[in-house]
C-alpha positions in Angstrom: -36.3 80.6 182.2 -35.9 78.2 185.0 -32.3 77.3 186.2 -31.3 73.8 184.3 -27.4 74.2 186.0 -27.6 70.9 187.9 -28.5 69.3 184.4 -25.0 67.8 185.1 -23.7 64.5 185.5 -23.0 64.0 189.3 -19.6 63.3 188.5 -18.8 66.4 187.2 -19.6 68.1 190.7 -17.0 65.9 192.3 -14.5 66.7 189.7 -15.3 70.0 190.1 -15.1 69.6 194.2 -11.7 67.9 193.4 -10.4 70.9 191.6 -11.3 73.4 194.1 -10.0 71.1 197.2 -6.4 70.9 195.3 -6.4 74.7 194.9 -7.2 74.7 191.0 -10.2 76.8 190.6 -8.2 79.1 189.0 -6.5 77.3 186.7 -7.6 78.0 182.9 -8.5 74.7 181.3 -9.4 74.2 176.9 -12.2 71.2 176.7 -13.2 70.6 173.2 -16.3 68.7 171.6 -16.2 66.7 168.9 -17.2 63.6 167.7 -16.0 60.1 166.0 -18.5 59.2 163.4 -21.2 60.3 161.3 -24.6 59.4 162.3 -26.6 57.3 159.8 -23.2 55.6 158.2 -23.3 59.0 156.3 -20.9 61.4 154.9 -21.9 64.2 157.2 -23.4 66.1 159.9 -25.2 69.2 160.5 -24.3 71.1 163.6 -27.1 72.0 165.9 -27.9 73.0 169.4 -25.3 76.2 170.0 -28.8 78.2 170.7 -29.7 76.3 173.7 -26.1 76.2 175.1 -26.0 80.0 174.8 -29.3 80.2 176.8 -27.7 77.5 179.4 -24.5 79.7 179.8 -26.3 83.0 180.0 -28.8 81.2 182.8 -25.4 79.3 184.6 -25.6 80.0 188.5 -26.1 78.1 191.5 -29.1 79.2 193.5 -30.5 78.8 197.1 -32.5 75.7 195.4 -29.6 74.2 194.1 -27.4 74.8 196.7 -29.5 73.6 199.3 -29.9 70.4 197.5 -25.9 69.8 197.2 -25.8 70.5 200.9 -28.3 67.7 201.2 -26.5 65.2 199.7 -23.6 65.7 202.2 -20.9 64.9 199.6 -19.4 68.5 199.5 -18.0 71.1 202.2 -19.2 74.4 203.0 -16.5 76.0 201.2 -17.0 74.6 197.7 -20.9 75.1 198.4 -20.1 78.9 199.2 -17.7 79.1 196.1 -20.4 77.6 193.9 -22.8 80.2 195.4 -20.5 83.4 193.3 -19.8 81.2 190.8 -20.7 82.4 186.8 -19.5 82.1 183.4 -16.5 84.2 182.8 -14.7 82.3 180.1 -14.5 82.0 176.3 -16.3 79.8 173.8 -15.5 79.3 170.1 -17.8 76.9 167.9 -19.3 76.4 164.7 -23.0 78.1 163.7 -25.8 75.9 164.0 -26.5 74.6 160.4 -22.7 74.1 159.4 -21.5 71.1 157.7 -19.0 69.4 160.2 -16.8 66.0 159.8 -15.4 63.6 162.9 -12.9 64.3 164.8 -12.8 68.5 164.1 -13.6 70.8 167.0 -17.5 72.1 166.9 -16.8 73.9 170.2 -13.8 75.1 172.4 -14.5 75.9 175.9 -11.5 78.1 177.8 -12.3 78.5 181.4 -11.6 77.6 185.0 -11.4 74.1 185.6 -14.5 74.0 188.2 -16.7 75.8 185.3 -15.6 74.3 182.4 -16.5 70.7 183.8 -19.6 71.4 185.3 -20.7 72.8 181.8 -19.7 69.5 180.0 -23.3 67.3 180.2 -25.2 70.1 179.2 -22.9 70.9 176.2 -23.1 67.6 175.1 -26.6 67.1 175.4 -27.6 70.5 173.1 -25.2 69.6 170.5 -25.6 65.7 170.3 -29.3 66.0 170.2 -29.3 69.0 168.1 -27.0 67.6 165.5 -28.6 64.6 165.2 -32.3 66.2 164.4 -30.8 68.8 161.9 -28.7 66.0 160.1 -31.7 63.4 159.7 -34.2 66.2 158.6 -31.4 67.4 156.0 -31.2 63.7 154.8 -34.8 63.5 154.3 -35.5 66.7 152.7 -32.6 66.2 150.6 -34.1 62.9 149.1 -37.4 64.6 149.0 -36.0 66.5 145.5 -37.5 69.9 146.5 -41.0 67.9 147.8 -42.2 69.8 150.8 -41.6 68.0 154.2 -43.4 68.6 157.4 -42.1 67.7 160.5 -45.0 65.4 162.3 -42.5 64.0 165.2 -43.9 65.6 168.4 -45.8 62.3 169.5 -42.4 60.6 168.7 -39.9 62.5 170.4 -38.2 62.0 173.6 -40.4 64.2 175.8 -42.1 67.7 175.6 -38.9 69.5 175.4 -37.1 67.3 173.0 -40.4 67.7 170.6 -40.0 71.4 171.1 -36.6 71.4 170.0 -36.8 68.9 167.4 -39.3 70.9 165.7 -36.7 73.9 165.5 -33.9 71.9 164.5 -35.7 70.0 161.8 -37.0 73.7 160.2 -32.9 74.4 160.4 -32.6 71.2 158.4 -35.2 72.0 155.6 -38.7 71.1 156.6 -41.3 73.6 155.6 -43.2 73.7 158.8 -44.3 71.2 161.8 -46.9 69.9 163.6 -45.7 71.1 166.9 -48.2 74.2 167.5 -45.8 75.1 170.6 -42.9 75.0 168.4 -44.7 77.1 165.8 -45.9 79.9 168.8 -42.0 79.3 170.4 -40.0 79.9 166.9 -42.6 81.0 164.5 -42.3 77.8 162.5 -45.2 77.4 160.1 -47.8 74.9 161.7 -49.2 72.5 159.3 -51.3 69.2 159.5 -54.3 67.4 158.2 -56.8 65.4 160.0 -56.7 62.1 162.4 -58.5 58.2 161.4 -60.2 59.0 164.6 -62.2 61.8 163.1 -63.5 59.1 160.6 -63.8 56.0 163.0 -66.1 58.4 165.5 -68.3 59.6 163.0 -71.4 57.5 161.4 -69.3 56.9 158.0 -66.5 58.5 156.2 -68.5 60.8 154.1 -70.0 62.1 157.0 -66.3 62.9 159.1 -65.2 64.4 155.7 -68.0 66.5 155.3 -67.6 67.9 159.1 -64.3 68.5 158.6 -64.9 70.4 155.5 -67.3 72.4 157.3 -65.1 73.4 160.1 -61.9 73.7 157.8 -63.1 75.0 154.6 -60.0 76.7 153.3 -57.5 74.0 154.4 -59.5 70.6 153.8 -56.5 67.7 153.4 -58.8 64.2 153.6 -57.2 61.3 155.4 -58.4 58.9 152.9 -57.1 55.3 154.5 -59.3 54.7 157.4 -61.0 51.9 155.8 -60.3 51.5 151.8 -58.2 54.3 150.0 -59.3 53.7 146.5 -63.1 52.2 147.0 -63.8 54.2 149.8 -61.4 57.1 150.8 -60.9 58.8 147.8 -64.4 58.5 146.4 -65.8 60.0 149.7 -63.4 63.2 149.5 -64.4 63.9 145.9 -67.8 63.4 146.9 -67.4 65.9 149.7 -65.7 68.1 147.2 -68.1 67.9 144.8 -71.1 68.7 146.9 -69.8 71.3 149.2 -66.5 72.5 148.8 -66.6 73.5 144.9 -70.2 74.8 145.0 -69.3 77.1 147.9 -65.8 78.5 146.1 -63.3 76.7 148.8 -60.5 74.4 147.3 -60.4 70.8 147.6 -56.7 70.9 148.7 -55.4 67.5 149.4 -55.5 64.1 150.8 -53.2 62.2 152.6 -52.4 58.5 152.4 -50.8 56.8 155.7 -50.8 53.2 155.1 -51.0 50.6 152.4 -48.2 50.8 149.1 -47.6 54.4 149.0 -46.2 54.0 145.4 -49.1 52.2 143.7 -51.9 54.1 146.1 -50.3 57.6 144.7 -50.6 57.1 141.6 -53.8 55.8 141.8 -54.8 58.7 143.6 -53.7 60.9 141.0 -55.9 59.2 138.3 -59.0 59.6 140.4 -58.4 63.4 141.2 -57.5 64.4 137.9 -60.4 62.2 136.0 -62.8 64.0 138.9 -61.6 67.5 137.7 -59.1 68.0 140.9 -55.8 68.2 139.0 -54.4 70.4 141.5 -55.7 68.6 144.9 -52.2 67.7 146.6 -51.2 64.0 147.8 -49.7 64.0 151.1 -47.9 60.5 151.6 -46.8 59.9 155.6 -46.4 56.6 157.4 -42.8 56.3 158.8 -41.2 57.7 155.9 -37.3 58.0 155.9 -34.6 59.0 153.2 -34.5 55.8 151.9 -38.0 55.0 151.5 -38.5 58.4 149.8 -36.0 58.0 147.4 -37.7 54.5 146.4 -41.3 56.3 146.3 -39.5 59.1 143.9 -37.8 56.3 141.7 -40.9 54.3 141.3 -42.9 57.1 140.0 -45.4 57.6 143.1 -46.9 60.9 142.9 -46.4 63.3 145.6 -47.2 66.7 146.3 -45.9 67.0 150.1 -44.6 64.2 152.8 -45.3 64.1 156.2 -42.0 62.9 158.2 -42.3 62.0 162.5 -40.3 59.2 163.6 -37.2 59.8 161.9 -36.5 63.2 162.4 -37.7 64.0 165.8 -36.5 60.5 167.3 -34.2 58.9 165.0 -32.7 55.7 166.0 -29.4 56.6 166.0 -27.0 58.7 168.0 -23.8 61.7 166.9 -22.3 60.7 170.2 -20.2 63.7 170.7 -17.4 64.0 173.5 -16.0 66.8 175.7 -12.4 66.2 176.0 -9.5 68.1 177.9 -7.0 69.4 175.3 -5.0 71.9 177.2 -4.0 73.4 180.5 -2.9 77.3 180.7 1.1 77.6 182.4 2.4 81.0 182.3 -0.2 82.2 180.0 0.3 79.5 177.1 -1.9 76.4 176.0 0.0 73.6 177.2 -1.4 70.6 175.1 -2.7 67.4 176.6 -3.4 64.1 175.2 -5.7 61.3 176.0 -3.8 57.9 174.7 -6.0 54.5 174.2 -5.4 51.3 172.2 -8.5 52.3 169.9 -6.5 54.6 167.9 -10.2 56.4 167.1 -10.0 57.5 170.7 -6.7 59.0 171.0 -7.7 62.8 170.5 -6.1 65.4 168.9 -4.2 68.0 171.2 -4.0 71.6 172.4 -5.8 74.7 171.5 -6.8 74.5 167.9 -8.7 75.8 164.9 -10.3 74.4 161.7 -10.4 76.0 158.2 -12.2 74.9 155.6 -11.1 74.9 151.8 -13.4 76.1 148.8 -12.9 75.6 145.0 -12.8 79.5 143.9 -14.6 77.9 140.1 -17.1 75.8 141.6 -17.6 76.6 145.2 -17.4 72.7 146.4 -15.9 72.0 149.8 -12.1 70.3 149.1 -11.3 69.6 152.7 -10.5 70.8 156.1 -7.8 70.9 158.4 -7.0 71.4 161.7 -4.6 73.6 162.8 -3.2 74.8 166.2 -4.5 78.3 167.1 -1.1 80.0 166.1 -1.0 78.6 162.7 -2.2 80.8 159.5 -3.1 79.2 156.2 -1.5 79.9 153.1 -3.6 81.6 150.4 -1.9 80.4 147.7 -1.0 76.7 148.0 -1.6 74.1 150.7 -1.0 70.4 151.0 -3.7 68.3 152.7 -2.2 65.3 154.8 -4.0 62.0 155.9 -3.7 62.2 160.1 -2.6 58.8 159.9 -1.6 57.4 156.3 0.6 60.4 155.3 1.3 59.4 152.2 -2.2 60.4 150.8 -1.9 63.9 150.1 -3.9 66.6 148.5 -2.3 69.7 147.0 -4.8 72.4 146.6 -4.1 75.7 144.6 -7.0 78.5 143.3 -9.1 77.9 146.7 -10.8 80.3 149.5 -10.4 79.6 152.9 -12.3 80.0 155.8 -11.9 79.8 159.9 -15.2 77.8 160.9 -15.0 78.4 165.1 -16.2 81.7 165.8 -16.5 83.7 168.9 -19.6 83.4 171.0 -18.5 84.4 174.6 -15.5 86.4 175.2 -14.4 86.7 179.0 -18.1 85.6 180.6 -19.6 88.1 177.6 -21.9 87.0 174.9 -20.5 88.6 171.9 -22.5 86.4 169.1 -25.8 87.6 167.6 -27.7 84.2 167.4 -29.5 84.6 163.6 -33.0 84.1 163.3 -34.2 80.5 162.6 -34.9 81.7 159.0 -31.5 82.7 158.6 -30.4 79.2 159.8 -32.3 77.4 157.5 -30.7 79.4 154.7 -27.5 79.1 156.1 -27.8 75.2 156.3 -29.2 75.2 152.5 -25.8 77.2 151.5 -23.4 75.4 153.4 -24.9 71.9 152.2 -24.6 73.2 148.4 -20.8 73.3 148.9 -20.7 69.4 149.6 -20.1 67.4 146.4 -22.9 64.9 145.7 -20.7 62.2 146.4 -20.4 63.1 149.8 -24.1 63.4 150.6 -25.4 60.4 148.9 -26.8 57.9 151.5 -25.1 54.9 150.3 -21.7 54.2 150.6 -20.6 58.1 150.9 -17.4 59.4 149.7 -14.8 60.0 152.8 -14.6 63.9 152.9 -11.1 65.3 153.7 -10.3 66.2 157.7 -6.7 66.4 158.0 -4.1 67.8 160.7 -1.7 70.2 160.0 2.0 68.9 160.0 2.4 70.7 163.2 -1.0 69.4 165.4 0.4 66.1 163.8 4.1 66.4 164.8 3.1 67.3 168.2 0.5 64.6 168.5 3.5 61.8 167.6 5.3 63.7 170.0 2.8 63.3 173.2 2.2 59.9 172.4 5.9 58.7 172.3 6.2 60.4 175.2 3.5 58.7 177.5 4.6 55.4 175.7 8.0 56.0 177.1 6.6 56.9 180.6 4.8 53.8 180.6 7.8 51.9 179.7 9.6 53.5 182.1 7.2 53.1 185.1 6.8 49.4 183.8 10.5 48.5 184.4 10.1 49.9 188.1 7.3 48.0 188.9 8.8 44.9 187.9 11.8 45.6 189.8 10.0 46.5 192.7 8.0 43.2 192.2 11.3 41.0 191.9 12.3 42.7 195.8 9.3 41.5 197.4 
């Protein structure tokens, strides 16, 4: 693996250099990754990208090439560059596993490390989380609306570059897709590879029948004909049936399916089903594609479309959305104790939750459904018998919980620089993601106006946050008075 350490915003390095020059290279700091809003106007997000973060940190170092480049920029002193030459990750990371259902404002990853290292990590860790979570969430929304119909991920050509396409295929599989058209991703991650044919084979050939026959002879055990090049009902399907009658069936090969990639998919699929059934091919499947998303899939099913499989690309590999994860300093270690820090904003959603924290999730013992999450300070323990969830702002909104199981979502990944986490296989991640998803009430997973899942603060954390906000407000007010005095004297 090539060295990706410099895949960081330049200001991360200038800030890291500032920490070093100010004698703070040994200072231990805590950063949280969290996000403020679910993508797609949805009710949930599926976490992804942890495996890429693990790989990045395992290969985190500044080699000769990286240091020569930084030296050439003329922005850093030799002492700092010499320090970088020996730098490696020696801190702690806690994170939610890939495939975990997560919600706004709760930590999904916490870094404890020296100030220089922690700052440099920001860009790569955010890129991994934001991309991984976006694609996994997009795939889960689509596979959930497919209601058990297999979804193939066809998005490689729509992705934002080769590396993005490969990682998108992996995340889509975690999110419930049954396979991918991306052959490299299939090789790298052992994902089932799937595909049909392209219009170009038809337009290159003398006629549609000739194209289908050539394809059948080259792929007799996997014949799925793309039937919408010229006229789906009057040309494509009749020619596909003719090839099945004249070549596939007489030679003992299955007529596996047809794919429709344009037109009124609901109408065409229903007519196609009639034609295939009348020709004796009741087991021949119908695959639908053409920019499908969770809404069009829902509508197709509602309209009675005949679908045996779905090909989805653009809206999985390159959705027009973002997760918007951020990386914020929440504590600085003083005398072996994590002293909380807070970023205050006039925009209340940007006022962060301070301190070194944990996230707990409550589950109903009888149904297994998730009841809500609570963010606590790290040292807090949760009662096993009774807990009151309190809205983080509108504190009169309270939910009394009993008869529940509870678990901590963040798990140790690195301790003192050593990897202590066994990354599951891709199949295990897909199964885990599905089990996680099944714990959500349907009201949370619906794609239109979903129910807002409870993410609350413990009493201690809420009190700490308010105290820090008031402290900074008072400090600003006092400084304002001093400025006013200075202005009068001048």
